[in-house]
N, C-alpha and C positions, 0 to 999 in steps of 0.2 A: 504494499499500499504506500502510495506517495506520501511524503510529509508536506506540512503547510506551514507557511510562515506568515504572520500577521503584520501587514504594513499599513499603519495608520499615523497621520500627523499628529492626532490627539491621543495622548497616552490612556486617557480614560476610556477611549472607544475601543483601545487595544484590551484593556482590562475587561470590558464587557464582551468582546468577542471571544476571549479566551474562557469566560465563564459559559458563554452560550455553547460553544463547541463542547465543553467538558460535560455540560448537561444534556444536549441533544444529538451528540455524535462522539461520543467518548472513544470510539474505536480508532478515531482519527488521530494521528500524530501531529499536534500543533505546537510550534515553537515561536518564540518572539525573536526579533530581528538580532537583539543583542545575545542571544543564545548561540554558541559555537556550532550546533547542528543546523543552524540557519542556511549556511552556504549549501547544504546538502537538499534543501527544499526543491521540489518540482512544481509546487503550486504556491502561488501568492495571493492570499486573501485580502484585498485592499479597499479603502476608503480614503483618498488624498494620501498616496503613498509619499514619504518623504523623498526629496530629490536625490537621485543618485541610487536609491535603495535597490531597484529592480535590476541594476546593472551589477550588484553584488551577488547574484544568485546565479552561477554558472551552468545549475542543472534545470533552470526553469523551463517547464514545459506548458504552463497554464497560468494566466492572470485572470482571478475571478473577483468581480466586484460584488459588494454585499448589497447593492441597490440595483434599481431598474436602470440607471444611468451609468455611463462609463466615462462621461466627460472629465470627471475628477483624476483620472488616470493622467491626464496631461500635466499634474502637479509634478510628475517626474519625467522628464524629458530623456532619461536613459533608458526608457522601456524599448524593448527590440520590437519592432512593429510586425516581425513575423512570428512572435509567439501569440497564439490564440487567445482571445479574450471572451469570457462569458459573463452574464449578468443574472441577477436574481429577478423572477417574475412570480409575483404572489397573486393568485387569482382575488384574494380579499383585497389588495391593494387597489383594485378598481371600485370596490364598495367605498372605502375610505374615501377616495378622491371625489367620487360622485357627491357624497354626503357633504364635503368640505365645499365643493364648488357651488352646489345648490343652495347652502347656507350664505355664501359670498354673494350670490346673485341675489337672494332674498334681502341681504344686508342694503344693496343699493336699490332694488327695486322698490322696497317698502320703506326707504328712507331712515332705516335704522342709524346709518351714519350721521344723518342730520340730527336725529333725536338725541344720540349720545354726546355728540358735541355740544347740543344746547343744554344738557344736563349739567355740564361744566360750569355754566353761568346762569343757571337757573331759569333757562327760556322755555317756556311752553309753547311749542309750536308743533301743530299736526301735520305732518307731509301729506300731500294730496295722494289718494289712491288711484291706482290705474291696474287695469287688468294686465294678466301676465301676456296675453295674446298681443297686447300693444307694446310689449317691453322687448327690443330687439338683442339677442344674445348671440354673440360669435365665439365658436371655439376653434382654436388654431391648432392643429394636431389631431387627426383622427385614427390614430392607431389602437393598440389594445386597450389603452386608458382613455383616450379622448372620445372615441366613438361611443362608448357606454355612457360617458358623461354628457354628451350632446343628446342621446336618446332619452336620458332621464330628464333632462331639461325641457325637451320637447314634450314629452309625457305629462310633465307638469303644466304644460298649457303655454310656455314660452315660444315666442317667434325665433326659431333658432337657424342659424347658418354654421356651416362648417367648413374649414379650409385644410387642405393637405398639398403635399407636394405632387401627388397624382390624384386624379378623380376618384371620389368614392361615392357610394350610394347608401343612404342611411334613411330608415322609416321616420317620417316626420321632420326630417333635416334638410334644408337646401344646402346643397353641397357645392364648393368651388375647388377647382384644381389648379394648381401652377401658379407662377409668378404673374403671369398676364390677368389672372382673376382676383388678384389679392385686392386691387382697388374696389371692385364691385362687392367682395365680401365685407369690407370695412365700412362700406359707406353707409352712414347714419346708424351705426351700432350703439346702443345704450351701455353695453357691458361687453368687453373683450376679455375672454379668458384664454391665457396660453399654456397649452400643454405639448408644445413642441419638443423634440429631442434637440440637443444643442449640437450644431454642426457649424462648419465655416459659413455656409449660407445663411444661418438663424442668429449668429452671434450679432448682438446689437440691434436686432431687428425692431425691437419695441422702442422706438424713438420717435422725433418730430413728424417724419413723413407717414406714420402709421395713425399717430394720435391725431393729425389734422384730417384724416379721412372720417373719422369717427363723429358721431353727434356731439354738438357742444353740449358741455356738462355731463358727459359719459364718463365711465369708469373702467378701471383695469384690474384684472385678477391674475396675477402670475404665479403659477405652480410649476412651471417649467424648469429654468435655471436663472441664476442671477445675472449669468453673462447675457442673457437674452435683452436684458433692460439697459437702456442708456439713461442712468439715474438723473444727470443733468437736464436732459430732455423731458424727463417726468416731472421734475420740480418746476420747470418753466411752463409745462402744459397746465399744471396745477395752479401756479401763480397767476396765469393769465385767464383762467377759468375755463379753458378747452376741456381738461379733465376736472371732474369733482372729486375724484378720490381714487386710491390705489390699494388694493389688498395684495400684500406681498408676503409669499411663504418662503421664497428662496432668494439666496444673496450670493454675490461673488465671494465673500468671505464669511463664513460661519463659525462660531456664532458672529451675529453682525456686530462689529466694534461699537464700543460705547461712545466714540466720538463721530460716528457716522451721522451725516446730517438729516438720513432718513427718519432717525427717532424722532425728530422735531418738526418735520415737514408737515404743516398743516394737510389734511386730507389722506395722509398715508396711514394704513392700517397694518401692523407687523405681526405676524404669527412666526413661531420658532421652527420652521421645516416640518409642520406637524399635519400637513394635509392628509398624507397617508404614508405607510411604511411597511415593508415586509415584517412578517412576524419572526421571532427568534426561531422557531421550529423550522419555518419555511426556508429560511437562510441556510441553516444547518445542513436541512435535508437536500436541498438543491446543489449546495456545494459539495457535499458528501457522494452524492450520486454522480456528479461529474468527475469526480476524483475517482471514483471505481470505473466510470466509462473511459478515463483516460487510461487507466491501468491495464483495461481490458481491450483497448483498442477500438472502442466503440464510438459512434457520433456523439459529439457534444450537445447538451442541451442548452438552449438560450444563448447560442454563439453568435457574436456580434459580427456583422458585415462591416469591414473595414472602409468599403466605399461610401456606405450610409452613416456609419458612425453610432450605429444602434442595431 
């Protein structure tokens, strides 16, 4: 059985992973990077691996993310691009994300953002009520997570649009495909939900050009990656009223630094990357299964396509 080394920038996360595998996959040989046996490891289990850590593993045969995203692996530029990468895909992750996004849409649709802000200054102001069918919601990213999110919102009565790199068909959702359809997708949206994977093409996508296409006084919900967002453009859009609010769950640096201007930007609502996450048991079982598949020469599950980045 191949040995695993845990590579995380955050020591507390390394401790958590060690406990996770000890409880749910005790048959695996799991070591920390400072252990002398780490150089023999064939599998690196990662979340923001420290710079240079992957290059110190001469027997490396698999890099395994503990989440659905793999963009964090760019934290270590020493990674050999020829070593396969796998990710964790938890079926329950979709449910958690659907719940979070539905709550976020309601937050802006029913004016809870305005009510909570008014509470701080003892302002009694009832937001106008509007039908869900008159509230336009756009979901960017229609993959394994984004598609069910869009369908759930449509089932709740919202006027839902979906956008993806390639055309898709979803029940109750008006879909748009490709860069040429992006402006039509954005036109007049009341809330934009980002669930895109992070690629070279989507880095910094949430900026001035996107915000200006949306309805004035609209809102953003970002559950993709922090690198999707141009924070300066967001603050400007909020200051000039083009956007009324933004619910942010992901950031370029996590935890979000105490000196980040986002903490004090009016209209920004911050949650600590809590929209959804794979369970401990799911992470351990999927990593263990791929370790066994690697050892037996079988096809790996949830293998990342390097050309797509997911």
